[in-house]
C-alpha positions in Angstrom: -48.3 -40.3 60.2 -49.8 -40.2 56.7 -53.0 -41.9 57.9 -53.5 -39.1 60.4 -52.4 -36.1 58.3 -54.6 -36.7 55.3 -58.0 -37.0 57.0 -57.3 -34.0 59.2 -56.5 -31.8 56.2 -59.6 -32.9 54.4 -61.7 -32.1 57.5 -60.3 -28.6 57.5 -61.4 -27.9 54.0 -64.6 -26.4 55.5 -62.7 -23.6 57.3 -64.5 -20.3 56.8 -61.5 -18.0 56.7 -60.5 -17.8 53.0 -56.7 -17.4 53.6 -56.6 -20.2 56.1 -58.5 -22.4 53.6 -56.0 -21.6 50.8 -53.1 -22.6 53.1 -54.8 -25.9 53.8 -55.4 -26.5 50.1 -51.7 -25.7 49.4 -50.6 -28.1 52.2 -52.8 -30.8 50.8 -51.4 -30.3 47.3 -47.9 -30.6 48.7 -48.9 -33.8 50.5 -50.2 -35.2 47.2 -46.9 -34.3 45.4 -44.9 -36.0 48.1 -47.1 -39.1 47.7 -46.3 -39.1 44.0 -42.6 -38.8 44.6 -42.5 -41.5 47.3 -44.5 -44.0 45.2 -42.8 -43.2 41.9 -41.9 -46.3 39.9 -43.9 -48.6 42.2 -46.3 -51.1 40.6 -49.5 -52.2 42.2 -50.5 -50.3 45.4 -50.9 -52.4 48.5 -52.8 -51.5 51.7 -49.8 -50.0 53.4 -49.0 -47.7 50.4 -49.7 -43.9 50.7 -51.5 -44.1 47.4 -53.9 -46.8 48.7 -54.6 -44.8 51.9 -55.2 -41.7 49.7 -57.6 -43.6 47.5 -59.8 -44.5 50.5 -60.2 -40.7 51.2 -61.3 -39.8 47.6 -65.1 -39.9 48.3 -64.5 -37.6 51.3 -62.3 -35.2 49.2 -64.9 -35.0 46.4 -67.7 -34.3 48.9 -65.7 -31.5 50.6 -64.5 -30.0 47.2 -68.1 -30.0 45.9 -69.1 -27.9 48.9 -66.3 -25.4 48.1 -67.4 -25.2 44.4 -70.8 -24.0 45.5 -69.3 -21.1 47.5 -69.2 -17.6 46.1 -65.4 -17.0 46.7 -63.6 -17.3 43.3 -60.3 -17.8 45.2 -61.8 -20.8 47.0 -63.0 -22.3 43.7 -59.6 -21.9 42.0 -58.0 -23.7 45.0 -60.6 -26.5 44.9 -59.9 -27.2 41.2 -56.2 -27.1 41.9 -56.7 -29.8 44.5 -58.7 -32.0 42.2 -56.2 -31.5 39.4 -53.3 -32.7 41.6 -55.4 -35.6 43.0 -56.0 -36.9 39.4 -52.3 -36.6 38.6 -51.4 -38.7 41.7 -54.3 -41.2 41.3 -55.4 -41.5 37.7 -58.9 -43.0 37.3 -59.8 -42.1 40.9 -62.8 -40.0 40.0 -64.6 -42.6 37.7 -67.4 -43.0 40.3 -67.5 -39.3 41.3 -67.2 -37.3 38.1 -70.9 -36.7 37.7 -71.1 -34.9 41.0 -68.4 -32.5 39.8 -70.0 -31.6 36.5 -72.3 -28.8 37.9 -69.2 -27.1 39.4 -67.4 -27.2 36.1 -70.4 -25.8 34.2 -70.8 -23.0 36.7 -67.1 -22.1 36.6 -67.3 -21.8 32.8 -70.7 -20.3 32.4 -71.0 -17.9 35.3 -70.5 -14.2 34.3 -68.7 -13.6 37.6 -66.1 -16.2 36.9 -62.5 -14.9 36.4 -60.1 -16.1 33.8 -58.0 -17.9 36.4 -61.1 -19.9 37.5 -61.9 -20.8 33.9 -58.3 -21.9 33.2 -58.2 -24.1 36.4 -61.6 -25.6 35.6 -60.6 -26.4 32.0 -57.2 -27.7 33.0 -58.8 -30.1 35.5 -61.3 -31.2 32.9 -58.5 -31.9 30.4 -56.5 -33.9 32.9 -59.4 -35.9 34.1 -60.6 -36.8 30.5 -57.0 -37.9 29.6 -56.7 -40.2 32.6 -60.1 -41.8 32.7 -62.0 -44.2 30.5 -64.1 -42.3 27.8 -67.3 -44.1 29.0 -67.1 -42.2 32.3 -67.9 -38.9 30.5 -70.5 -40.1 27.9 -73.5 -39.3 30.2 -72.2 -35.7 30.6 -71.1 -34.8 27.0 -74.2 -32.7 26.4 -73.7 -30.7 29.7 -69.9 -30.2 29.1 -69.6 -29.6 25.4 -71.5 -26.3 25.4 -69.4 -24.6 28.1 -66.2 -25.9 26.6 -67.0 -24.7 23.1 -68.1 -21.3 24.5 -64.7 -21.0 26.2 -63.0 -21.4 22.8 -64.5 -18.0 21.9 -63.2 -16.3 25.1 -61.4 -13.0 24.7 -58.5 -14.0 26.9 -56.0 -16.1 24.9 -55.0 -18.4 27.8 -58.6 -19.5 28.4 -59.0 -20.1 24.6 -55.8 -22.2 24.4 -56.8 -24.3 27.4 -60.4 -24.7 26.0 -58.9 -26.0 22.7 -56.8 -28.5 24.5 -59.9 -29.7 26.4 -61.7 -29.9 23.1 -59.0 -32.3 21.8 -59.7 -34.6 24.7 -63.4 -34.2 24.1 -62.9 -35.4 20.5 -61.1 -38.6 21.8 -63.9 -39.2 24.4 -66.6 -38.9 21.7 -65.0 -41.5 19.4 -62.5 -43.6 21.4 -62.4 -46.3 18.7 -63.5 -46.6 15.1 -65.2 -50.0 15.3 -67.8 -49.8 18.0 -69.9 -46.6 18.7 -70.8 -46.4 22.4 -72.3 -42.9 21.9 -73.8 -41.1 18.9 -71.1 -38.4 18.3 -72.6 -37.1 15.0 -74.8 -34.3 16.6 -71.6 -32.8 18.1 -69.4 -32.8 15.0 -70.8 -29.6 13.4 -70.6 -27.4 16.5 -67.1 -28.6 17.4 -65.8 -28.1 13.9 -67.3 -24.5 13.6 -65.9 -23.4 17.0 -62.3 -24.6 16.1 -62.5 -23.3 12.4 -63.3 -19.8 13.7 -60.0 -19.9 15.7 -58.0 -21.6 12.9 -59.0 -19.2 10.2 -58.3 -16.1 12.4 -54.7 -15.0 11.9 -54.8 -12.1 14.3 -54.4 -14.0 17.6 -51.8 -15.3 20.0 -49.3 -18.0 18.8 -50.4 -20.4 21.5 -54.0 -20.2 20.3 -52.9 -20.7 16.7 -51.0 -23.8 17.6 -53.8 -25.3 19.7 -56.3 -24.6 17.0 -54.1 -26.4 14.4 -53.6 -29.4 16.7 -57.3 -29.6 17.7 -58.4 -29.4 14.0 -56.1 -32.2 13.0 -57.7 -34.3 15.8 -61.2 -33.4 14.6 -60.4 -34.3 10.9 -58.6 -37.6 11.9 -61.5 -38.6 14.2 -64.6 -37.3 12.4 -63.3 -37.0 8.8 -65.9 -39.3 7.4 -68.6 -36.9 8.6 -66.8 -33.8 7.3 -66.3 -34.6 3.6 -67.9 -31.4 2.4 -65.9 -29.2 4.8 -62.5 -30.7 4.0 -61.8 -28.8 0.7 -62.2 -25.5 2.6 -60.4 -26.6 5.8 -57.3 -28.4 4.6 -55.9 -25.5 2.5 -55.9 -23.4 5.7 -53.7 -26.1 7.4 -51.4 -26.1 4.3 -51.2 -22.3 4.5 -50.1 -22.6 8.2 -47.2 -24.8 7.0 -46.0 -21.7 5.0 -45.9 -19.6 8.2 -42.6 -20.0 10.1 -44.3 -19.6 13.5 -47.0 -22.3 13.0 -45.0 -24.5 10.5 -43.9 -27.2 13.0 -47.4 -27.6 14.5 -48.9 -27.8 11.0 -46.4 -30.5 10.0 -47.4 -32.6 13.0 -51.0 -32.0 12.3 -50.7 -33.7 8.9 -49.0 -36.6 10.6 -52.1 -37.0 12.8 -54.4 -36.8 9.8 -52.4 -39.3 7.7 -52.4 -41.8 10.6 -56.2 -41.8 10.8 -57.8 -45.2 10.1 -60.5 -43.3 8.2 -58.0 -42.6 5.4 -59.0 -39.0 5.0 -59.2 -37.8 1.4 -56.2 -35.4 0.9 -56.3 -35.3 -2.9 -56.9 -31.5 -2.9 -53.7 -30.8 -1.0 -51.5 -33.9 -1.1 -49.0 -32.8 -3.8 -48.6 -29.4 -2.2 -48.0 -30.9 1.2 -45.5 -33.4 -0.1 -43.6 -30.7 -2.0 -43.5 -28.4 1.1 -42.4 -31.2 3.4 -39.6 -32.2 1.0 -38.3 -28.6 1.1 -38.4 -28.7 4.9 -35.8 -31.5 4.9 -33.2 -28.8 3.9 -34.1 -26.5 6.7 -31.6 -25.9 9.6 -34.4 -26.4 12.2 -33.7 -29.9 13.6 -37.2 -30.3 15.3 -38.8 -29.4 11.9 -36.8 -31.9 10.0 -37.5 -34.6 12.6 -41.3 -33.9 12.4 -41.2 -33.7 8.6 -39.6 -37.2 8.3 -42.3 -38.7 10.6 -45.1 -37.0 8.6 -43.7 -38.1 5.3 -43.5 -41.6 6.6 -47.2 -41.5 7.6 -48.2 -40.0 4.2 -46.3 -42.7 2.3 -47.9 -45.5 4.3 -51.5 -44.2 3.7 -51.3 -42.3 0.4 -48.2 -43.9 -1.2 -50.1 -44.7 -4.4 -51.1 -41.1 -5.0 -47.6 -39.7 -4.7 -45.8 -39.4 -8.1 -42.5 -41.1 -9.0 -40.7 -37.7 -9.4 -41.7 -36.7 -5.9 -40.2 -39.9 -4.5 -36.9 -39.4 -6.3 -36.7 -35.8 -4.8 -37.5 -37.1 -1.3 -34.8 -39.9 -1.7 -32.2 -37.4 -2.8 -32.9 -35.2 0.2 -32.8 -38.2 2.6 -29.3 -39.2 1.4 -28.0 -36.0 2.9 -29.4 -36.8 6.4 -27.7 -40.3 6.6 -24.6 -39.8 8.7 -23.3 -40.4 12.2 -23.4 -36.6 12.9 -27.0 -37.0 13.9 -27.9 -40.7 14.4 -31.5 -40.0 15.4 -32.1 -38.1 12.2 -30.3 -40.8 10.2 -32.6 -43.4 11.8 -35.7 -41.5 10.8 -34.4 -41.0 7.2 -33.6 -44.7 6.8 -37.0 -45.7 8.2 -38.7 -43.4 5.6 -36.5 -44.9 2.9 -37.6 -48.4 3.9 -41.2 -47.4 3.9 -40.9 -46.0 0.4 -39.2 -49.2 -0.9 -41.8 -51.5 0.7 -44.8 -49.5 -0.4 -43.5 -48.6 -3.9 -41.3 -51.5 -4.9 -43.1 -51.7 -8.3 -41.6 -48.3 -9.3 -38.2 -49.0 -10.9 -37.0 -45.4 -10.5 -37.4 -45.6 -6.7 -35.1 -48.6 -6.4 -32.6 -47.0 -8.7 -32.6 -43.7 -6.8 -32.2 -45.6 -3.4 -29.2 -47.6 -4.8 -27.5 -44.5 -6.3 -28.2 -42.0 -3.5 -28.9 -43.7 -0.2 -26.9 -47.0 -0.4 -23.5 -45.3 -0.6 -24.3 -43.2 2.5 -25.6 -46.3 4.3 -22.3 -48.2 3.6 -20.4 -45.2 5.0 -22.6 -45.0 8.1 -22.2 -48.7 8.8 -18.5 -48.2 9.3 -19.1 -45.7 12.1 -18.1 -46.7 15.7 -21.0 -44.5 16.9 -23.7 -46.6 15.2 -26.1 -48.2 17.7 -29.7 -48.4 18.9 -32.5 -47.0 16.7 -30.1 -46.1 13.9 -28.7 -49.6 13.7 -32.1 -51.1 13.7 -33.2 -48.7 11.0 -30.2 -49.6 8.9 -30.9 -53.4 9.3 -34.5 -52.7 8.1 -33.2 -50.7 5.2 -31.0 -53.6 3.9 -33.9 -56.1 4.4 -36.2 -53.8 2.4 -33.6 -53.2 -0.3 -33.0 -56.9 -0.9 -36.8 -57.6 -1.0 -37.5 -54.8 -3.5 -37.2 -55.4 -7.2 -34.0 -55.2 -9.2 -31.7 -55.3 -6.1 -29.2 -58.2 -6.2 -28.6 -60.0 -2.9 -25.0 -60.9 -4.0 -24.2 -57.3 -4.7 -25.5 -56.1 -1.4 -23.6 -58.9 0.5 -20.4 -58.1 -1.3 -20.8 -54.4 -0.4 -21.3 -55.2 3.3 -18.4 -57.6 3.5 -16.2 -55.1 1.7 -17.2 -52.4 4.2 -15.5 -54.5 6.9 -12.1 -54.2 5.2 -9.5 -51.9 6.9 -9.1 -48.5 5.5 -6.0 -46.4 5.2 -6.6 -45.0 8.7 -6.6 -48.5 10.2 -8.9 -51.4 11.1 -12.6 -50.8 11.9 -13.8 -50.4 15.5 -15.3 -53.5 17.2 -18.8 -51.8 17.2 -18.6 -51.2 13.4 -17.7 -54.9 12.7 -20.7 -55.9 14.9 -23.0 -53.6 13.0 -21.9 -55.0 9.6 -22.4 -58.6 10.9 -25.9 -57.8 12.1 -26.8 -56.2 8.8 -25.4 -59.3 6.9 -27.6 -61.5 9.1 -30.8 -59.5 8.5 -30.0 -59.4 4.8 -29.6 -63.2 4.6 -32.8 -63.8 6.4 -34.7 -61.4 4.2 -33.3 -63.0 1.0 -34.8 -66.4 1.9 -33.6 -69.8 3.0 -31.7 -70.7 -0.1 -29.6 -67.5 -0.1 -29.1 -67.8 3.6 -27.9 -71.4 3.4 -25.4 -70.6 0.6 -24.0 -67.7 2.6 -23.5 -69.8 5.7 -21.6 -72.4 3.6 -19.5 -69.6 2.2 -18.7 -68.3 5.7 -17.9 -71.9 6.9 -15.5 -72.2 3.9 -13.6 -69.1 5.1 -13.1 -70.6 8.5 -12.0 -74.0 7.2 -9.5 -72.6 4.8 -6.2 -72.9 6.6 -4.4 -71.0 3.8 -6.5 -67.9 4.6 -4.2 -65.6 6.5 -6.7 -62.8 6.4 -7.7 -62.4 10.1 -10.3 -59.7 9.2 -12.1 -62.1 6.9 -12.2 -64.8 9.5 -13.3 -62.3 12.2 -16.2 -61.1 10.1 -17.2 -64.7 9.2 -17.5 -65.6 12.8 -19.4 -62.5 13.7 -21.8 -63.1 10.8 -22.4 -66.8 11.8 -23.1 -65.7 15.3 -25.7 -63.1 14.2 -27.4 -65.4 11.7 -27.4 -68.2 14.3 -29.1 -66.0 16.9 -31.9 -65.4 14.5 -32.2 -68.8 12.8 -31.6 -72.5 13.7 -28.3 -73.6 12.0 -28.5 -77.3 13.1 -29.0 -78.3 9.4 -25.4 -77.2 8.8 -23.3 -80.2 9.8 -20.5 -79.7 12.3 -20.9 -75.9 12.4 -20.2 -75.9 16.1 -16.9 -77.8 15.7 -15.8 -75.5 12.9 -16.4 -72.4 15.1 -14.7 -73.9 18.1 -11.6 -74.6 16.0 -11.1 -70.8 15.9 -10.4 -70.9 19.6 -6.8 -72.0 18.6 -6.3 -68.8 16.6 -3.2 -66.7 17.5 -5.4 -63.5 17.3 -7.3 -62.5 20.4 -10.1 -60.8 18.4 -10.8 -64.1 16.4 -10.9 -66.1 19.6 -13.4 -63.6 21.1 -15.5 -63.6 18.0 -15.5 -67.5 17.9 -16.8 -67.5 21.6 -19.5 -64.9 20.6 -20.5 -67.0 17.6 -20.8 -70.3 19.4 -23.0 -68.7 22.1 -25.3 -67.1 19.6 -25.5 -70.2 17.4 -26.7 -72.0 20.6 -29.4 -69.4 21.1 -30.9 -70.5 17.8 -31.2 -74.1 19.0 -30.7 -74.5 22.7 -31.6 -78.2 22.9 -28.8 -79.1 20.5 -26.0 -76.7 21.2 -26.3 -75.8 24.9 -25.4 -79.4 26.1 -22.4 -79.2 23.7 -21.1 -76.0 25.3 -21.6 -77.4 28.9 -19.8 -80.6 27.9 -16.9 -78.6 26.4 -16.6 -76.5 29.6 -16.3 -79.7 31.7 -13.7 -81.3 29.4 -11.7 -78.4 27.8 -9.7 -76.7 30.6 -7.6 -74.6 28.3 -10.7 -73.2 26.4 -12.7 -72.7 29.6 -12.6 -68.9 29.6 -13.8 -68.6 26.0 -16.5 -71.3 26.5 -17.8 -69.5 29.6 -18.1 -66.4 27.4 -20.2 -68.5 25.0 -22.4 -69.6 27.9 -22.7 -66.0 29.0 -24.1 -65.0 25.5 -26.7 -67.7 25.8 -27.8 -66.6 29.3 -27.7 -62.9 28.5 -30.0 -63.4 25.5 -32.5 -65.4 27.7 -32.5 -62.7 30.4 -33.2 -59.9 27.9 -35.3 -61.6 25.2 -36.8 -64.5 27.2 -36.6 -66.5 24.0 -36.6 -70.2 24.8 -36.6 -69.4 28.4 -38.7 -72.4 29.6 -36.4 -74.7 27.6 -33.3 -73.3 29.3 -35.0 -73.6 32.8 -36.4 -77.1 32.3 -33.5 -79.0 30.7 -30.2 -77.4 31.7 -30.5 -74.8 34.5 -29.4 -77.2 37.3 -26.3 -78.3 35.4 -25.5 -74.7 34.5 -25.6 -73.6 38.1 -23.5 -76.5 39.3 -20.9 -75.7 36.7 -20.9 -72.0 37.5 -20.7 -72.4 41.2 -17.7 -74.8 40.7 -15.9 -72.0 39.0 -16.6 -69.4 41.6 -13.2 -70.1 43.3 -11.2 -69.9 40.1 -7.8 -68.2 40.6 -8.4 -66.3 37.3 -10.2 -63.0 37.9 -11.5 -63.0 34.2 -13.1 -66.4 34.8 -14.7 -65.3 38.0 -16.1 -62.1 36.4 -17.7 -64.1 33.6 -19.2 -66.6 36.1 -20.6 -63.7 38.2 -22.2 -62.1 35.1 -23.8 -65.5 34.2 -25.1 -65.9 37.7 -26.5 -62.4 37.8 -28.3 -62.9 34.4 -29.8 -66.2 35.5 -31.0 -64.5 38.7 -33.1 -62.2 36.5 -34.7 -65.4 34.9 -35.0 -67.6 38.0 -34.7 -65.3 41.1 -36.4 -67.9 43.4 -33.6 -70.4 42.8 -30.7 -68.1 42.5 -31.0 -65.5 45.2 -31.2 -68.1 48.1 -28.2 -70.0 46.5 -26.2 -66.8 46.3 -27.1 -65.8 49.8 -25.9 -69.2 51.1 -22.5 -68.6 49.6 -22.0 -65.2 51.2 -20.7 -67.2 54.2 -18.4 -69.3 52.1 -14.8 -69.7 53.6 -13.4 -68.9 50.1 -13.0 -65.1 49.5 -13.1 -65.6 45.8 -16.6 -67.2 46.1 -17.9 -64.3 48.3 -16.5 -61.7 45.8 -18.1 -63.6 42.9 -21.5 -63.6 44.7 -21.3 -59.8 45.3 -20.4 -59.1 41.6 -23.3 -61.5 40.5 -25.7 -59.3 42.5 -24.3 -56.3 40.8 -25.2 -57.8 37.4 -28.7 -58.7 38.6 -29.7 -55.1 39.5 -30.9 -53.7 36.2 -32.9 -50.6 35.5 -36.0 -52.3 34.1 -38.5 -53.7 36.6 -38.6 -57.5 36.9 -39.8 -60.4 39.0 -36.5 -60.3 40.9 -37.4 -57.0 42.5 -39.5 -58.1 45.5 -37.1 -60.9 46.3 -34.0 -58.7 46.0 -35.7 -56.0 48.2 -35.9 -58.4 51.2 -32.4 -60.0 50.7 -30.1 -57.3 49.4 -28.8 -56.3 52.8 -27.1 -59.7 53.2 -25.1 -59.1 50.1 -24.3 -55.4 50.7 -23.1 -56.2 54.2 -20.1 -58.0 52.6 -18.7 -54.5 52.7 -17.5 -55.5 56.2 -15.7 -58.5 54.9 -12.1 -59.1 55.9 -10.9 -59.5 52.2 -10.5 -56.3 50.2 -11.6 -57.9 46.9 -14.9 -58.9 48.6 -15.3 -55.4 50.0 -14.7 -53.8 46.6 -17.2 -56.2 45.0 -19.8 -55.2 47.6 -19.1 -51.5 47.0 -19.6 -52.0 43.2 -22.9 -53.7 43.9 -24.0 -50.9 46.1 -23.0 -48.3 43.5 -25.0 -50.2 40.8 -28.1 -50.4 43.1 -27.8 -46.7 43.8 -27.7 -46.0 40.1 -30.4 -48.4 38.8 -32.8 -49.0 41.7 -32.1 -46.5 44.6 -35.3 -47.5 46.4 -33.7 -50.9 47.0 -31.1 -49.5 49.3 -32.4 -46.2 50.8 -33.6 -47.8 54.0 -30.2 -49.5 54.5 -28.1 -46.4 54.0 -27.9 -45.3 57.6 -26.1 -48.6 58.4 -24.2 -48.8 55.1 -22.8 -45.2 54.8 -20.3 -45.4 57.7 -19.0 -48.7 56.3 -18.7 -47.2 52.9 -16.9 -44.1 54.2 -14.4 -46.4 56.0 -13.4 -47.8 52.6 -12.3 -44.3 51.4 -9.5 -44.2 54.1 -5.9 -45.0 53.3 -5.1 -48.2 55.2 -1.4 -48.7 55.9 -1.7 -52.5 56.1 -2.6 -52.5 52.4 0.5 -50.7 51.3 3.6 -52.9 50.6 7.0 -52.4 49.2 8.3 -54.6 46.4 12.0 -55.0 46.1 13.0 -54.9 42.4 16.7 -55.2 42.9 18.3 -51.8 42.1 15.2 -49.9 43.3 12.1 -50.4 45.4 8.4 -50.0 44.3 5.6 -49.1 46.6 2.3 -50.9 45.8 -1.0 -49.6 47.3 -3.4 -52.6 47.2 -6.2 -50.4 48.6 -6.3 -47.9 45.8 -8.9 -49.6 43.6 -11.2 -50.0 46.7 -10.9 -46.3 47.6 -11.6 -45.2 44.1 -14.7 -47.5 43.9 -15.9 -46.2 47.3 -15.6 -42.5 46.2 -17.4 -43.3 42.9 -20.2 -44.9 44.9 -20.6 -41.8 47.0 -20.8 -39.8 43.8 -23.6 -42.0 42.6 -25.4 -41.7 45.9 -25.3 -37.9 45.7 -27.2 -38.1 42.4 -29.9 -40.5 43.5 -30.0 -40.7 47.3 -29.0 -37.2 48.5 -31.7 -37.1 51.1 -30.1 -40.0 52.9 -26.5 -38.5 52.9 -25.3 -36.2 55.7 -22.6 -34.2 53.8 -21.1 -32.7 57.0 -20.0 -36.1 58.3 -18.5 -37.1 55.0 -16.6 -34.0 53.9 -14.3 -34.1 57.0 -12.3 -36.3 57.2 -13.2 -38.6 54.3 -13.5 -36.2 51.3 -10.6 -34.1 52.7 -8.4 -37.2 52.8 -9.5 -38.1 49.2 -8.5 -34.7 47.9 -4.9 -35.3 48.9 -4.9 -39.0 47.7 -3.7 -40.6 44.5 -4.6 -39.3 41.0 -7.3 -42.0 40.5 -8.9 -41.0 43.8 -8.6 -37.2 43.4 -10.6 -37.2 40.2 -13.9 -38.5 41.6 -13.3 -36.4 44.8 -13.2 -33.2 42.7 -16.5 -34.2 41.1 -18.1 -35.0 44.5 -16.9 -31.6 45.8 -18.4 -29.8 42.8 -21.8 -31.6 43.4 -21.8 -30.8 47.1 -21.0 -27.2 46.4 -24.0 -27.1 44.2 -26.4 -29.2 46.3 -25.3 -28.7 49.9 -23.4 -25.3 49.8 -23.8 -24.6 53.6 -22.0 -27.8 54.6 -19.1 -27.1 52.2 -18.9 -23.4 53.3 -18.5 -24.5 56.9 -15.1 -26.2 56.1 -14.1 -24.3 53.0 -10.7 -23.2 54.3 -9.6 -26.8 55.0 -10.7 -27.9 51.5 -8.6 -25.2 49.7 -5.2 -26.5 50.8 -5.2 -30.0 49.1 -6.7 -28.5 45.9 -4.0 -25.8 45.9 -1.3 -28.6 46.1 -2.9 -30.4 43.2 -2.9 -27.4 40.8 0.6 -26.5 41.8 1.9 -30.1 41.2 4.4 -30.4 38.3 5.5 -33.7 36.8 9.1 -34.8 37.0 11.5 -33.7 34.3 11.8 -37.2 32.8 8.0 -37.8 32.8 6.5 -39.5 29.8 3.7 -37.9 27.7 1.0 -40.0 29.5 2.1 -38.7 32.9 2.1 -35.1 31.7 -1.4 -35.6 30.2 -2.7 -37.2 33.4 -1.4 -34.3 35.4 -3.1 -31.8 33.0 -6.4 -33.6 33.4 -6.0 -33.6 37.2 -5.4 -29.8 37.2 -8.4 -29.1 35.0 -10.5 -31.4 37.3 -9.3 -29.4 40.4 -10.1 -26.1 38.7 -13.6 -27.3 38.0 -14.0 -27.9 41.7 -12.6 -24.4 42.5 -15.1 -22.9 40.0 -17.9 -24.7 41.9 -16.6 -23.4 45.3 -16.4 -19.9 44.0 -20.1 -20.0 43.0 -21.2 -20.6 46.7 -22.8 -17.6 48.2 -20.5 -16.4 51.0 -17.4 -18.1 49.6 -15.8 -14.7 49.1 -15.3 -14.4 52.9 -12.8 -17.2 52.8 -9.3 -15.7 52.6 -7.7 -18.9 51.6 -10.0 -19.3 48.6 -9.6 -15.6 47.7 -5.8 -16.0 47.8 -6.0 -19.1 45.6 -8.2 -17.3 43.1 -5.7 -14.5 43.0 -2.9 -17.0 42.4 -4.8 -18.6 39.5 -5.5 -15.2 38.0 -1.8 -14.2 38.3 -0.6 -17.4 36.6 -1.3 -17.3 32.8 -1.4 -21.0 32.2 -3.8 -21.6 35.2 -5.9 -18.6 34.3 -6.4 -19.8 30.7 -7.4 -23.3 32.0 -9.7 -21.8 34.6 -11.5 -19.6 32.1 -11.9 -22.6 29.8 -13.5 -24.9 32.5 -15.8 -22.1 33.7 -17.2 -21.6 30.2 -17.8 -25.4 29.7 
């Protein structure tokens, strides 16, 4: 279909009737956008790909468009540039061999007195996009022809033309000097004219904000790229940029402009304005505008890196004082930027004693508070690690003092013990601190941590917990084989009566093995074979090893060559374990190994989908779930061809296997929807079937004085509805809502609490995305929701049951609010009566108003 549609549309570009031609252009643009959506996220294009087919038509498109650009009709020319612009967005670098033939059309559009503003804007926008997406060398033969019209457009009276011309000029600057080592073109003749054209706009205050911002950004590019040829002009130009920092409208753009200039490899001379800039930026750290503070921190970082020696000690102390107020878990991104700047200052200015003192007095206390936060993760945690490393490497900062501060931070406070994430953060910072302090300090710290573990009299579980986490984090980063018997000391903690210590010991052993796979991995495998009671914890250690390999690829070849066969044999032996915890760990290990060695694992897992043991089949399905990650990998093409075998386990006779297959399908829909889209016509009916209450899975347990009903299918139904919810987010085009709402969603709305909650969410999404399908059966949907909001817990219900009921009512009210927003829903008498009932009941009315305002 695509092969036929594309050439036919291109042939029809020569239509004489203007309106018909514009319709054809718009249809072709829509086809290009569909091509971009279909191929989004795909790597190399093959001969069956729509993008490859489109690429073959590029010469024909350019030839036809050139013919349109020579016509008199302005409307036709605007449409032609729109087509070219969309073509370059879909196929970057597709015009490398054809750009020269388009230059006359661009020149004419910009120079011709009959050209309208719309035509100029389209021509400039195309030029900007094509320059940004192609190699600079493509444009070098045409710089002389293009620079004149572009610079003339900067002086245009219409502000939108001027703004677009300034953006193009920014790309022109990059094209003229793409790198600072080799000069493939003599750019010097163009510097003066470009600078003067932009300066005229920069100095003019009486113009549109968009033009002002574009002029500032463009001038920063010119200075950072051609600064070595503009030394005489800088004293008159830089003060204008500083002045723009004082204006609230242009402040943010000007701050970013100085970041661009400071990052230039030319090390532009900023002596005339540096003190003023630093002073202004420091003041901006107190402003309420978050975007401004964020940009300010980045700019200050760049300035310190390039001009650190020219910034005074008092300025640094003021900056550090301001930074201390930004370091908290209220805004982790801002805290990360503040810590990064602090680290930069310490590394670049470690010789200034006052800087180190200011950091220890102002920033360190805030850092030690932040490290105790359960929210700390990602960029902020990495910045904190870098901060402690910089602090110990700077002058007059004692390693022992810092280590004691970190260990003390792990102690429980009056409000209770620290969260698991906080303890992990502290351990990571201890590890980075030890490595930054050098081998001797690191070795003494490890011996101290070993001493804590060996001390039987130590009843302090928190101290032992931290010692294990720290050893694991250090071991992951450094080979600890020089420390005799460390693995046996760690494994002794498996006997601890505290679950958190046993878990930490498992984590530590796995991470120590990462530091020296050849020594410690065989030890773990041997222990798994011989220590039945410790098997679960040892499998967790093995999981740590495998997980690090699948993410970091550190020592990957060593793992593959020496131990992968033994690991697989061991894992497959444990697939049939009666303990669900063991099977889950085994599944995660298999899934992570599949990311490293898909050619070995996927066929082995496929073979076991027909195993007579249900536990093995369920483990295989969960393993597939763990192997479907968001990032692209070498497993993708293999998984694409084999995933149907695993997902068809949704038809299995065992409910545990079916649930595992549903969870795998849900993960695929979330992380890589393209893997499953073609299979959904077959999978959806099978998935919907899992949402139905099955009487054969409901049993009655006799507990003597009373009987208890157990629904073994509840978890499966809940997982199935949650999977549908994910499919509505990522594969809506494959779902027919009408066939799902009745009877499946209708049944779920009257089901157990755990099923109702995802059903309310699904109904809200369908009301928003497929309103007509919901409207067709609206009356039948109102009844189960009304029963839910009218439900009252028993008189002897505990607080947890009362809270769950309140959550369920609020969830149902959110669904009702979504239904009420559907156009035409007011014709449903049942919904109208329900809304009246809610309004007339004060407690429901209050909740309903609350959820509507969320």
